[in-house]
N, C-alpha and C positions, 0 to 999 in steps of 0.2 A: 296667243288668239285672245280676242278682244271681249272684254264683259258681254258686248251688246251681239254679238254670234255666240259666247257660251248661251245666254238667254233662250236665243232664237233656235239654237239646237236644242236645248232641255223641252222646251216647248213643240217641238214636232216629235220628239219622243213620249211625251204626255199624249200627245193628239192621236198619234197612229199606233199607238202600245208598244209593247216589247217586239222584237223581230223573231219570227217564228222560225223554226227549225227543217229545214226539207230534210226530213227522214225518207231514206229509201227504203221500204221491208226486205226484210230476208225473204228472198227464193228459195223454195224447194220444189226442184225439177224432180227428184226421186219420187216425191208424193204425186205428183201427177205421172209421173210413168208410170205410179205401182198400182195406179186408180184404173187406167188404159188398160194396163194386163188385167186388172181382175173382171173388168166389165166384159173385156174378150174373150176371157175366159166362160164366164157365167151366160153369155149370149151363146159362144159353143154347146157349153151345156143342154141352155133350154132348147139350141134348134137339134141336137141331136136326141130329146127324148120327145121332143115334135116330131118329126120326121122320120124317125126309126119304127118301121111299122112290128117288129117283134114286140115292142115292149105291151101289145096289144090294148090299147087303152079303151077298145070298147067292151074289152072284155073287163076290166078293171072297170067301169061305169056299171057293169050288169052285177057284180057282186059285193059290190061297195058297200048297198044295203040289204043285201041276202039275209034274211030271219036269221041261217044259221051262222050266219057273220056277226049280226045283232046280238044273239044270244052266246055268241063265244065272247061278244065284247062282255055283256055282264056279267059272267059268268068270271071271265079275268078281273075285270074288276072285283066282285066279291072275293075272291080271293086273295085279290091285294091287301084290301079292307079289311080281312080276321085275320089275315098273316101280321098284318102289321102292329094289329090291336094289341094280338098275342105278345108280339114280339115287345112291345113298349111295357103292357103291364110286368112280363119277366125282366125285361131291361132294368126298370126302378127298381126292384127288387133286389136285384143281381148288385148294380150299382149301390143300394144302401149296406148291402152284407159285408160288398168290400171294404168298405169305409167304416165298418163294423168293429167295436173293440172287442168283438170274440173269434178268435182267432179260426175256431171251425166254420163258423159263416164265411170269413175271408178265404179260406182255401175251399169251401164248395164253391162258392163263386170264382175261383180263381179256374180250377177245376175245368167248371163249364165253358168257360168261355174257353181254355184253352181247346178243348174237344171239339166244340162246333165249331168254331175259327180255322181247327186246323184238318178238318175235314169238307172235302167235296160234298156240295148243295145235292148236287148229283146222287152222289152214294150214298146220303143222309135217305133223300126221296124215297133210293130203291129199298134201302133197309124197312122205310113203314111201310110200304107198298109189301113185304114179307112179313110183315110183324104177323101174322093171321097164318105163317105157313110156320115161324119159329116159333109162336105164342096160340094154337089152337083154340085156347078155352082161359080164361081169365075167370077167375075166382078171389073171393074176400073172405078169409077166415084166419081162426088161431093158427101162429105159424107153427108146425109139425101137428096140426090141431086138425078138429071137424072145418069143414068149410060152412061158411054162413050162405053164401050164393055165388049163381058161377053163371057165365055166359059165354057166347060164342064171338072171339073176338073180330069174326067179320063182320057181324053185325053191329057191333059200334064202331070200332074203325072201319067207314067205308070209303072210296076212293076221295071223296071231297075230304074227308076230316084227317087222312093221311097227308094230303097235300097242303092242308092249312097246316097242320103239327109240323111237318120239315122244313117247309120254310120258316114258319113263327119260330121254329126252335133255334134254326140256323141264323136267323136274324139278328135273334136275340142276345145272343155274343157278343155282337157289334155295334150293336146298341147301348151295351151295357157300357163297351168303353166311351163310350160318346158321351152319354148321361154321367158317368165317372170325372168326365174332362170337364164338363161344365158344371157339378157339383164345387169341382175343384178350382175355377176359375172364381169364384165367388171370396170373398176376403175372409179368412177366419176371423177378423173383428165383428165381421155383421153376426156370426154366433155367439159370440162372447157379449155382443151388447146385447142381443133378444135374450142369452139366459141371465143376462146382470136387470133385465128385468122383471124375472120372473116367469117366462113364458117357458113351455112344455117345447121338449124337442124335435116332437111331432108338427106341433104348428110353428114352429120355428123353422122346419122344413119345407113345408107346404105354401106357407105365407111370406117368406123372408129369401131363404136362399133359394128355391126352385122359378118362380119370378124372374131371378136376375141371370140363373144359371140357362133360361131358356134363350137366351140371345144367343147362345155358343152353342145348344142346343138342335135349335130350328134347322140352322142352313144345311148343315150335315144329315140328320135326320131327312131332310127333304131329297136329299139326293138317296140315300136309302132306300125310302118310299118309290121311287122313279125305278132304281133298281131291283125293287122286290117287283113292279109293275113286270120289269121283262125278263125276272127271274119264273115267272107263273108258266114261260114255255118251255122250263123241264116236266111239270108235273105230268108231261106223259112217263116219268119214269114210275108214277104210284102200282098204275097207270089212271090216271085223269083225263076224258077225252071231250072234255066239253071247251077246253079255254080255246082262244080266239088262234093261235098257232094251228094247233090240232085240227081247227075246226078249215081253214084255208088252206091247209096240207091235205086234207081228205079230199076237199073239194079238188084242190090241183092234180092228186092222182086220178081221181074220176074223167076229169078233160083235160090229160093230159100236157095242161099249161101250167107250168109252175111259176112262172116269170110273174103273168099279171094276178096271182094271186098272192105272192108274197109282196107286190107292189100294194095293195089292199091293207094285208095284214101292217104294212110299214107304215101306208095312209093313218092306220087309227092308231097305233102307237105312237106317232107325232102327235095326233090331235088330243089325248089323253095325256102324253108328257105336257105339251104345252099348257093344258087346263091345271095340271097341279103345276108347274111353277109358276103360273099366277095365283096362286094360292100358296103357294110359299111363298110369293113377294108380300104379300099382305100379311100374313104371320108373321115374317121377318121385319115388319117395319110398325106390328101391335108392339113388340116385346124392344123392339130398339128405340123407344121413346124415350127421349134425354140424349142421345150417344150423337155427338155431334157429326160423324160421319154417314149418319143417316138422315141428318136434315136436310130437304132441299136448299139448294143456293137462295134463293129468294127471300127464305125465312129468316136465313143465317145474316142476310143483308139487312131485313128489316128489325132484327134483335139488335144487330149492331148501331142501326140510327137511333133506335129508341133508347140502347142504352147510354147511348152518346149524348143523347138530351135529356136525360131521366137522372143521370149521374151526374151531382154537382162536384164542381173543379175543388181542389185543395186547397184553402186559404181562401175561400169567398167567405160571404155572410153566410150560404146555408150550408156550406162542407166546414166549416169552423175552421180555425188556424191550424197551423204546425207546433 
């Protein structure tokens, strides 16, 4: 090839740019087939729900905002909140006892977790419901001596109190293990560094260890809260007769229409669970600050670009020489 032809070729390549590769995207027919099948099944399900008269959607609309149903929702939420508060307080105490240097504290914590995790929650609720039968009167006084005061058990441990105790004590055993796992996820060097600065152990635990452990504690605790919401349907064993499940069952027994009332209860449980999941998301995001996998992708890209423009290159005048 003559020099003139070489120059002409180079000029053409410079003017037109590099030749682009004609890439063919990989086809995924299985995804389209799977998507069509899912849409078909979803359409059939919606059609079945809408056209099947046995669901009695008119009854669902009638009782979805019934006064008794709304009161049952309020009692269900109250039982859930009180039981979880009691469980969390006991779980934190049990987790600290499990990590204590005192062998008696460790043994008591282990026995507590062993007992309440090893027996069904329904059995525990029945026990709390029968507490007034086992102990008709409770007294405080000197052992084998005179009584200072006494009271009837049924006056203090009502059905609502028994339900909260049964659910809360059972849940505390599960949360204790979750909290203990969260505490163990924090490196021991955090504790040692804080002790070297002269901080008290209680302050180290509340200001340094727990905030970092919450990133591990929050997700399973949120799951346990949702489980607690549904476990309130078992308080009939106490017996407690004001929760959502009992109210909808009572209406169903009166109207002889169990299916629409079950749908009413299911809808409300789904609504409350969805709200709890939204709250859990924001709590996780709060305690997950600084964790890479919780940072949104646009923020990561912005941080990368900023770092690339602000970090001086090695060997330049700003970065110094190697």
